[in-house]
Structure formats: structure tokens, C-alpha cells
C-alpha positions in Angstrom: -42.3 18.7 5.2 -43.0 19.4 1.6 -46.8 19.3 2.1 -46.7 21.6 5.1 -44.5 24.2 3.4 -46.7 24.1 0.4 -49.9 24.7 2.5 -48.1 27.6 4.1 -47.2 28.9 0.7 -43.5 28.9 1.7 -42.3 26.9 -1.3 -40.0 23.9 -1.1 -38.7 23.2 2.4 -35.4 21.8 1.2 -32.9 22.3 -1.6 -31.9 18.6 -2.0 -33.3 15.3 -0.8 -31.6 11.9 -0.7 -33.9 8.9 -0.4 -32.3 5.8 1.2 -32.8 2.2 0.1 -33.6 -0.7 2.3 -30.9 -2.5 4.4 -31.1 -6.2 3.6 -29.2 -9.2 4.9 -26.2 -10.8 3.1 -28.5 -12.9 1.0 -30.7 -10.0 -0.1 -33.6 -10.9 2.2 -35.4 -8.3 4.3 -34.3 -8.4 7.9 -36.9 -9.8 10.3 -36.9 -10.9 13.9 -38.9 -14.0 12.9 -36.3 -15.0 10.4 -33.4 -14.3 12.8 -31.4 -12.4 10.2 -31.3 -9.0 12.0 -27.8 -7.5 12.4 -27.3 -5.5 15.5 -25.7 -2.2 14.3 -24.3 -1.5 17.8 -22.6 -4.9 17.8 -21.0 -4.1 14.4 -19.9 -0.7 15.7 -18.4 -2.2 18.9 -16.5 -4.7 16.9 -15.3 -2.7 13.8 -16.1 0.9 14.7 -18.8 3.3 13.7 -16.6 4.6 10.8 -16.2 1.2 9.2 -20.0 0.8 9.2 -20.4 4.3 7.9 -17.8 3.7 5.1 -19.6 0.5 3.9 -22.8 2.5 3.3 -20.8 5.1 1.4 -19.0 2.7 -1.0 -21.3 -0.3 -1.5 -23.7 1.4 -3.9 -25.9 4.5 -4.4 -27.9 5.9 -1.4 -31.2 4.9 -2.9 -30.2 1.3 -3.7 -31.0 -1.6 -1.4 -27.9 -2.7 0.5 -26.9 -6.2 1.5 -25.2 -5.9 4.9 -23.5 -8.5 7.0 -20.6 -8.8 9.4 -18.3 -9.9 6.6 -19.1 -6.7 4.6 -18.4 -4.4 7.6 -15.2 -6.4 8.3 -14.1 -5.9 4.7 -14.8 -2.1 4.9 -12.6 -2.0 8.0 -9.8 -4.1 6.5 -9.7 -2.5 3.0 -9.9 1.1 4.1 -9.9 2.0 7.8 -7.0 -0.3 8.7 -4.9 0.6 5.7 -5.3 4.3 6.4 -4.5 3.7 10.1 -1.4 1.8 9.3 -0.1 4.6 7.1 -0.6 7.0 9.9 0.9 4.6 12.4 4.1 4.1 10.3 4.5 7.9 10.0 4.1 8.7 13.6 6.2 5.8 14.8 9.2 6.5 12.6 8.9 10.3 12.7 9.2 10.0 16.5 12.1 7.6 16.4 14.0 9.9 14.0 13.0 13.1 15.8 11.2 14.6 12.8 8.8 17.5 13.5 6.7 19.7 11.2 9.1 22.6 11.6 11.4 20.7 9.3 9.0 20.6 6.3 10.6 21.1 2.9 9.5 20.8 -0.7 10.6 17.6 -2.4 11.8 17.0 -5.9 11.8 13.2 -5.5 9.7 11.5 -8.2 7.7 9.4 -5.7 7.0 12.4 -3.5 5.8 14.5 -6.5 3.6 11.6 -7.6 1.7 11.2 -4.3 1.4 15.0 -4.2 -0.2 14.9 -7.6 -2.6 12.0 -6.6 -3.8 13.7 -3.3 -4.3 17.1 -4.9 -6.0 15.5 -7.8 -8.3 13.7 -5.3 -9.3 17.0 -3.7 -10.1 18.4 -7.2 -12.1 15.4 -8.2 -14.2 15.4 -5.0 -14.9 19.1 -5.4 -16.3 18.3 -8.8 -18.4 15.4 -7.5 -19.8 16.8 -4.3 -20.5 20.4 -5.3 -23.7 21.1 -7.3 -23.0 23.0 -10.5 -24.7 23.4 -13.9 -22.6 20.6 -15.3 -22.9 18.2 -12.3 -25.8 17.5 -10.0 -23.4 17.1 -7.0 -23.8 14.9 -3.9 -22.0 12.0 -5.6 -20.9 10.4 -2.3 -20.3 6.9 -3.7 -17.8 8.0 -6.4 -16.1 10.4 -4.1 -15.7 7.7 -1.3 -14.4 5.1 -3.8 -11.8 7.6 -5.2 -10.6 8.3 -1.6 -10.2 4.5 -1.0 -8.3 4.1 -4.3 -5.9 6.9 -3.5 -5.4 5.7 0.1 -4.7 2.2 -1.3 -2.1 3.7 -3.7 -0.6 5.7 -0.8 0.0 2.4 1.1 0.8 -0.2 -1.5 2.8 2.0 -3.9 4.1 5.2 -2.3 4.8 4.0 1.2 6.0 0.6 0.3 8.4 2.0 -2.2 9.6 5.0 0.0 9.6 3.6 3.5 13.4 2.8 3.5 14.3 6.5 2.8 13.2 8.0 6.2 14.7 11.4 5.2 13.4 14.9 5.6 11.8 14.9 2.1 9.9 11.7 2.8 8.6 12.8 6.2 7.6 16.2 4.8 5.6 14.6 2.0 4.0 12.0 4.3 3.0 14.7 6.8 1.5 17.1 4.3 -0.5 14.5 2.5 -1.7 12.8 5.7 -2.7 16.2 7.0 -4.7 16.8 3.8 -6.3 13.3 3.9 -7.4 13.8 7.5 -9.5 16.8 6.3 -10.7 15.1 3.1 -12.1 12.1 5.1 -13.5 14.1 7.9 -17.1 14.4 6.5 -17.0 10.6 5.7 -15.3 9.0 8.7 -15.2 11.7 11.4 -13.7 9.6 14.3 -10.8 8.2 12.3 -10.2 11.6 10.8 -10.0 13.2 14.2 -7.6 10.6 15.6 -5.2 11.1 12.6 -5.5 14.9 12.8 -4.7 14.9 16.5 -1.6 12.9 15.9 -0.5 15.5 13.3 -1.7 18.9 14.5 0.5 21.6 15.9 -0.4 24.4 18.3 -1.1 26.8 15.4 -3.8 24.4 13.9 -7.5 24.4 14.9 -8.4 22.3 17.9 -10.3 19.7 15.8 -10.3 18.5 12.2 -14.0 19.5 12.1 -13.0 23.1 12.7 -10.7 23.1 9.7 -11.3 24.4 6.2 -11.7 22.0 3.4 -8.2 21.5 1.8 -7.4 23.7 -1.2 -6.2 22.2 -4.5 -2.6 22.9 -5.4 -3.0 22.9 -9.1 0.7 23.2 -9.8 1.3 19.8 -8.1 -1.1 17.9 -10.3 1.3 16.5 -12.9 -0.8 14.5 -15.3 2.1 13.4 -17.3 3.8 11.9 -14.2 0.6 10.2 -13.2 0.3 8.6 -16.6 3.9 7.5 -16.6 3.6 6.0 -13.2 0.4 4.2 -14.1 2.2 2.6 -17.1 5.0 1.5 -14.8 2.6 0.0 -12.3 0.9 -1.9 -15.1 4.3 -3.2 -16.4 5.1 -4.3 -12.8 1.7 -6.1 -12.5 2.4 -8.1 -15.7 5.8 -9.0 -14.5 4.4 -10.2 -11.2 1.8 -12.3 -13.1 4.7 -13.9 -15.1 6.4 -14.9 -11.9 3.1 -16.2 -10.4 2.3 -18.4 -13.4 5.8 -19.9 -13.3 5.9 -20.4 -9.5 8.8 -17.9 -9.0 8.4 -16.0 -5.7 9.2 -12.3 -5.8 12.2 -12.7 -3.4 14.0 -14.8 -6.0 16.1 -12.4 -8.3 15.9 -12.9 -12.0 18.7 -12.2 -14.5 18.4 -11.0 -18.1 16.6 -8.1 -19.6 13.0 -7.1 -19.2 11.3 -6.8 -22.6 8.6 -4.2 -22.8 6.2 -3.1 -25.5 4.1 0.0 -24.8 2.8 2.7 -27.1 3.5 5.1 -24.2 7.2 4.6 -23.7 8.3 6.0 -20.4 12.1 6.3 -19.8 14.5 7.7 -17.2 16.8 6.5 -14.5 14.0 6.5 -11.9 11.9 4.3 -14.2 14.7 1.8 -14.4 15.3 1.8 -10.7 11.6 1.1 -10.0 11.4 -1.7 -12.5 14.6 -3.4 -11.3 13.5 -3.2 -7.7 9.8 -4.1 -8.1 10.5 -7.1 -10.4 13.7 -8.0 -8.5 16.0 -8.1 -11.6 19.7 -8.3 -11.2 20.7 -6.8 -14.5 20.1 -3.4 -16.0 17.6 -2.3 -18.7 19.2 -1.0 -21.8 17.6 0.7 -24.8 16.8 -2.7 -26.5 14.5 -3.6 -23.7 11.8 -1.5 -25.3 10.4 -2.8 -28.6 8.3 -0.9 -31.1 6.1 -3.9 -32.1 4.7 -6.8 -30.1 5.8 -9.3 -32.7 9.5 -8.2 -32.2 9.5 -9.5 -28.6 10.2 -13.1 -29.7 13.6 -11.9 -31.0 14.9 -11.8 -27.5 13.8 -15.3 -26.9 16.0 -16.5 -29.7 18.9 -14.3 -28.5 18.9 -14.3 -24.7 17.2 -17.6 -23.7 14.2 -18.7 -21.6 11.6 -15.9 -21.8 8.0 -15.9 -20.7 5.6 -13.2 -21.9 2.4 -11.6 -20.7 0.2 -9.0 -22.3 -2.8 -7.0 -21.4 -4.4 -4.4 -23.6 -1.7 -2.2 -25.1 1.1 -3.5 -22.9 3.3 -6.6 -23.2 6.1 -7.7 -20.9 8.7 -10.5 -21.1 11.0 -11.8 -18.4 13.9 -14.3 -18.5 12.9 -17.0 -16.0 16.1 -19.0 -16.1 17.6 -19.0 -12.6 21.4 -19.6 -12.3 23.0 -21.0 -9.2 24.3 -17.6 -8.2 20.8 -16.1 -8.5 19.5 -19.0 -6.4 21.9 -18.2 -3.6 20.9 -14.6 -3.7 17.3 -15.7 -3.5 18.0 -17.7 -0.4 19.6 -14.7 1.3 16.3 -12.8 0.7 14.4 -15.6 2.4 16.8 -15.5 5.3 16.2 -11.8 5.8 12.4 -12.4 5.7 12.7 -15.1 8.4 14.8 -13.0 10.7 12.4 -10.1 10.3 9.5 -12.4 11.2 11.5 -13.7 14.2 12.0 -10.1 15.3 8.2 -9.5 15.2 7.6 -12.7 17.1 10.1 -11.6 19.7 8.2 -8.3 20.0 11.3 -6.2 19.2 10.9 -2.6 18.2 12.1 -1.5 14.7 15.2 0.3 16.1 16.4 -2.6 18.3 19.7 -4.0 17.1 20.3 -7.7 17.5 23.1 -10.3 17.5 22.1 -13.4 15.4 23.2 -17.0 16.1 22.5 -19.6 13.4 23.1 -23.2 12.5 22.5 -24.1 8.8 23.4 -26.3 5.8 26.3 -25.5 3.6 24.1 -23.8 0.9 22.4 -21.5 3.5 25.8 -20.8 5.1 27.1 -19.8 1.7 24.2 -17.4 1.2 24.8 -15.8 4.6 28.5 -15.5 4.1 28.2 -14.0 0.6 25.3 -11.6 1.5 26.2 -10.9 5.1 26.1 -7.1 4.6 22.7 -7.2 3.0 21.4 -9.5 5.7 22.7 -7.3 8.5 21.1 -4.2 7.0 17.8 -5.9 6.2 17.4 -7.3 9.8 19.1 -4.5 11.8 21.7 -7.0 13.0 25.2 -6.0 14.1 26.7 -9.5 14.3 26.2 -12.9 12.7 27.5 -15.9 14.5 27.7 -19.3 12.9 27.5 -22.2 15.4 28.9 -25.7 14.7 26.3 -28.4 14.5 27.4 -29.8 17.9 27.2 -26.5 19.6 23.9 -26.0 21.5 23.0 -22.5 22.7 21.2 -22.4 26.0 17.8 -20.8 26.1 18.9 -18.1 28.4 21.7 -17.1 26.0 19.2 -15.8 23.4 16.0 -13.8 23.7 14.2 -15.8 21.0 14.9 -18.8 18.8 13.1 -20.8 16.1 13.8 -23.4 13.4 12.6 -22.7 9.9 12.8 -24.3 6.4 14.3 -22.4 3.5 14.5 -24.2 0.1 13.8 -27.5 1.9 16.7 -26.9 4.2 16.6 -26.3 8.0 18.1 -23.3 9.6 18.1 -22.5 13.3 18.2 -18.9 14.3 18.6 -17.3 17.7 18.2 -13.6 18.5 19.9 -11.7 21.3 19.1 -8.1 21.8 
């Protein structure tokens, strides 16, 4: 093209050119029929979808670099991005329909988590604009960085915003979910056109264009990009990650509540009731956080060890966190109740019940598990959408036709039989 346009004295025949690198097998070898290492692209697309294959090429490395491609890579692309995005959309559409929410009910939200995801999505649009568009300061066409930023924000949407907000199911939550999913469908449209179209069709109203590919690129709402909130939330997430690491190193599962105070050192002190609520919930702490939980020097953290008991510490960079890992009998019973809720929820899934199906629960258990159920019956009912808990004596055998589903599980090395009746 360049040679012909030059011969015709027409100048350059294109404004930009992107050269693509070779596609290699997983071991970095050139694909060859004789070696038997050729990957059939149609087979990959049939198995994981064209968009998962496309997304892998966007995110693995620069366009001009050689790419190691295999089924496992495409599967990871599907699992780490496409499936996460699809599950966010599926959650929204499922529960919005159950609760009768429609876009006509949209409101602005003042909830911290809603404002945070608004800031992240609008910041994403702004960042992609800077990366993709060619300017004097930037060469543009930075597909890799843009795609990776999209994947990061989608992951945060799922693992932080949705996980922390899913129990709300109020108008502010649905409004925030809808607006940001609608924006994301347009953001991803040039990257993964088929998934974008499916999400868009689930969200569009009669006043919207017929296809996402007929929509304008979403505009940045600068007033919603709260950099201070983003920074505070990032600090909180790092504190939570250190707390989870302490639990993992001491073989304490997250469902087991801990007592005592969380001790934090951070040069960027972030306070507020919402901060306390997040930390108590994420780290599953049964006691509040007072002003002495924040220390001005790392070396002062050991003072709480001497005062309050069995503390374990973890630090990373400019952050340090301490948790009291001593578990009382009362906390242990509470932990068992959380395990019971999880097992009932799992049994509901295995019984193929819908989220809004209410159940009657029969159970046979040891004295300790019975104590946990009796003490935390309200929480167990709420956590498993159960309207009645029925304790059966050990010699009472429920017939199979009396329950819709039953199973026996182990909790803290103790057996519990549960039967579900819709």
C-alpha cells in the first residue's frame, strides 16, 4: 500500500499502522502441522467464545510481540474477565427482576460504596480516552494498557463493590449497578463486541439505540471522580488484605469471628463510621475499633500485645496491621453458626432452589452445634432464607419424601444432618 501510494504521488496511504507478532504455542515454539502443535482457533471460539480469544490477544502483551497461545490461556481469559463480567450482569438482572426494579426508578446515591464505584468507572473512561486517542503528549492506540485497566475495574466491581453491596438490594444499589453496567457495556464494545451486545440488550430501554454499537462512547462525569475516596478505599483494601494474610498464616478461616481490637499503622490515616463498618465486616471482628487502634509509629504496635493479649502482625510497605487471634468459646460458637449458614446455602444450591425460595430446615446435630443454632437462630434464618428450624431427636428419622433435599456434613469435626423442605 505504501509503495503504490508513493508511486502515485499520493503520500502515505494510512495514518497509523500496527504490526502484529507471531502466534506461538504455549512453549514458545512456532506452530507447525508437522510438530502437531497447531491450535484450531475455531475450536477455541466454540469452547470459550470469540470474545475470550480476542481478549487474550488484547491483554497478554503488545500487538507487535510474539504471543504464546494455548487452550489454558484462552480459558484463563474467559474465567478472569468474561465470566466475572457476565456474573455481575447476571446478578443484577436476576435480582432487579425479582425485586421489580426498572430504570425509571434511577436515583443518585450518596452511599460511600456507590460513590466509589462511580469514581472508578468514570476514572476508567478518562484513562482509556488518554490511552487510546492520539495527542501531542501520547501516541495513542495503547490497547494493552486500556484492556488491562478495564479488567482491573471489572474485577474490583465484582470482588469489592458487588460483594460488599449485594445484601442491600435497594433503589440506590440498583441505580448504581445499572448506570455503571450500562457504561461498561459501551466501554467494552470495541474490545469484546458480542459480550457487550448481550449485556447492553439486557439493560437497554426503548429510548436507547437498538445496538450498543450504535451508541456514543460514554462521557466522563468529572464530578464523580473522587480521588480522595479512591485513595482512602485503596488503603482500606490493603489493610483488609493484610488482615486476611494474618488469618491465613494462623489457619483461622474468615468465617471465624475474632475479638479484640485491630491495630493499624498507616501514614495515610482514614477514619469514619463507614471505614469501621467495612473493617469489622471484612475482617469479621466482633468488637469495635476505637481511636487507640491507629498508632503513629510502627514500633508502638507491640504495646497492644502487652496490654490486650495474643496479637499477630503483618506489614507491607507503609502499612502494618495487628489482630488478636485468641478465640474464646463464645467466638467459637459464633464461628460454627457461620459454617452452618454456609452449609445450608450450599445445600440450597445443590437442591437447585432459587434465591427467593423460602425453606423449612430439619436438622440433627451434636450438643455444640445445637447450641450454635439455638443461640444464632435469627442470623441462620436470615442467612439461609429459612422460616423455620426444626431440631429432630437422634432416634427420629425423616422419610425421604418429607424433605426435598438432605445431606450430612462435618462442621468442626462434628456431624450435622440437614433436610430442606421448600
